[in-house]
C-alpha positions in Angstrom: -0.1 -0.1 0.0 1.2 3.5 -0.8 2.4 5.6 2.2 1.1 9.0 2.9 -2.1 10.9 3.5 -4.8 10.9 0.9 -7.7 13.4 0.5 -10.9 12.3 -1.2 -13.4 14.7 -2.5 -16.8 13.9 -3.6 -17.1 14.2 -7.5 -20.4 16.0 -7.3 -22.7 17.8 -4.8 -26.0 16.0 -4.6 -28.8 18.0 -6.2 -31.7 18.9 -4.0 -35.2 18.9 -5.5 -37.6 21.4 -4.0 -41.2 20.3 -4.8 -43.7 23.2 -4.2 -46.9 21.3 -4.0 -47.8 18.0 -2.4 -50.8 16.8 -4.5 -51.2 13.9 -7.0 -48.2 14.6 -9.2 -45.6 15.6 -6.5 -46.1 12.2 -4.7 -44.8 9.9 -7.3 -42.4 12.6 -8.5 -40.8 12.7 -5.0 -40.6 9.0 -4.8 -38.9 8.5 -8.2 -36.5 11.5 -7.7 -35.4 10.2 -4.3 -34.7 6.8 -5.8 -32.4 8.5 -8.5 -30.2 10.3 -6.0 -32.0 13.7 -5.4 -32.3 15.0 -2.0 -36.1 15.7 -2.1 -37.8 18.4 -0.1 -41.5 18.8 -0.3 -43.3 22.1 0.6 -47.0 22.8 0.8 -49.4 24.9 2.8 -51.7 21.9 3.8 -50.5 19.5 6.5 -52.9 16.9 5.3 -50.9 16.6 2.0 -47.4 17.5 3.2 -46.6 14.7 5.5 -44.4 11.6 6.1 -47.3 9.1 5.2 -47.6 10.6 1.7 -43.8 11.2 1.3 -41.9 8.4 3.1 -38.8 8.9 1.0 -38.5 12.8 1.2 -35.4 14.3 2.9 -37.7 17.1 4.3 -41.3 18.0 4.4 -42.3 21.5 5.3 -45.8 22.9 5.9 -45.5 26.5 5.1 -47.9 29.3 6.3 -48.1 30.6 2.8 -46.3 30.4 -0.4 -45.4 34.1 -0.1 -41.6 34.4 0.4 -41.3 30.7 1.2 -38.0 30.3 -0.7 -35.9 32.9 1.3 -34.7 30.3 4.0 -34.1 27.4 1.7 -30.4 28.1 0.7 -31.3 27.7 -2.9 -28.2 27.5 -5.2 -27.0 26.1 -8.5 -27.5 22.5 -7.0 -31.2 23.2 -6.4 -33.9 22.0 -8.7 -37.2 23.8 -8.2 -40.4 22.1 -9.4 -43.6 24.1 -9.1 -46.7 22.0 -9.0 -49.0 23.8 -6.5 -52.8 23.7 -6.7 -53.5 26.8 -8.8 -52.4 29.7 -11.0 -52.2 32.3 -8.2 -49.8 30.0 -6.1 -47.8 29.0 -9.0 -47.3 32.7 -10.0 -46.2 33.5 -6.5 -43.8 30.7 -6.5 -42.3 31.4 -10.0 -41.9 35.1 -9.1 -39.6 33.9 -6.2 -38.0 31.1 -8.1 -36.7 33.2 -11.2 -34.9 35.5 -8.6 -32.8 32.6 -7.3 -29.8 31.0 -9.0 -31.3 27.6 -9.0 -29.8 25.1 -11.5 -33.4 24.2 -12.7 -36.8 25.9 -12.4 -39.9 24.0 -13.8 -43.5 24.8 -13.6 -46.4 22.5 -14.5 -49.3 23.6 -16.6 -50.6 24.3 -20.0 -49.1 26.7 -22.5 -52.0 29.0 -22.0 -51.5 29.1 -18.2 -47.8 29.5 -18.6 -48.2 32.4 -21.1 -50.6 34.2 -18.8 -48.3 33.8 -15.7 -45.3 35.0 -17.8 -47.3 38.0 -19.1 -48.2 38.9 -15.5 -44.6 38.5 -14.3 -43.2 40.7 -17.2 -45.8 43.3 -16.4 -44.5 43.4 -12.9 -41.0 44.1 -14.2 -39.5 40.5 -14.1 -36.8 40.5 -16.8 -37.5 38.4 -20.0 -34.0 36.8 -19.4 -35.2 35.4 -16.0 -38.5 34.0 -17.5 -36.5 32.2 -20.3 -34.8 30.0 -17.6 -38.1 28.3 -16.8 -39.0 24.9 -18.1 -42.7 24.9 -18.8 -44.7 23.1 -19.6 -42.5 20.9 -17.3 -41.0 17.5 -18.3 -39.9 15.7 -21.4 -42.7 15.2 -23.9 -43.7 11.4 -23.6 -47.4 12.0 -23.9 -47.7 11.4 -20.2 -51.2 11.4 -18.7 -51.3 9.7 -15.3 -49.5 11.3 -12.3 -46.9 8.5 -12.4 -46.3 9.0 -16.0 -46.0 12.8 -15.5 -43.5 12.1 -12.7 -41.3 10.1 -15.1 -41.5 12.9 -17.6 -40.5 15.5 -15.0 -37.7 13.3 -13.4 -36.4 12.5 -16.9 -36.0 16.3 -17.5 -34.3 16.7 -14.1 -31.8 14.0 -14.9 -31.1 15.5 -18.3 -30.6 19.0 -16.7 -28.4 17.5 -13.8 -26.1 15.8 -16.3 -25.8 19.0 -18.3 -25.1 21.1 -15.1 -22.5 18.7 -13.8 -20.6 18.6 -17.2 -20.8 22.4 -17.2 -19.5 22.9 -13.7 -16.8 20.1 -14.0 
């Protein structure tokens, strides 16, 4: 055996997936993402949805008082993946406004193109820069004609894996 001191550094920082919303689609998304090496944190304003029974594999579960300013204390950085799947346009817009002000490695929002375009128009009218909006993946996920919550989860996590690989190559 060679003599001396060896230092071992991890080859990558594990990505943290922040799931905003704890409904039908986030549940299988969290389970799949956790299996594939993401630290998964679930946030919702309803404790009957954001709980250990529904998200047994999550690294963290937070019931927030409100989605307003809920990202400030999360330590979001380039290794953070933000997935917005809350229960309505208003919450998604509130969350997206906060998300585009971060340096997250990925920002995705579920919804139709019509919903997305309406939210984008509203944010642009508030003064959010076009460049910030262009970072958002929406409609979220790889197009695999997904319909069920489980299929949508595969579509989303497929996109997360793709972006994670691109980000790791870019930061290497």
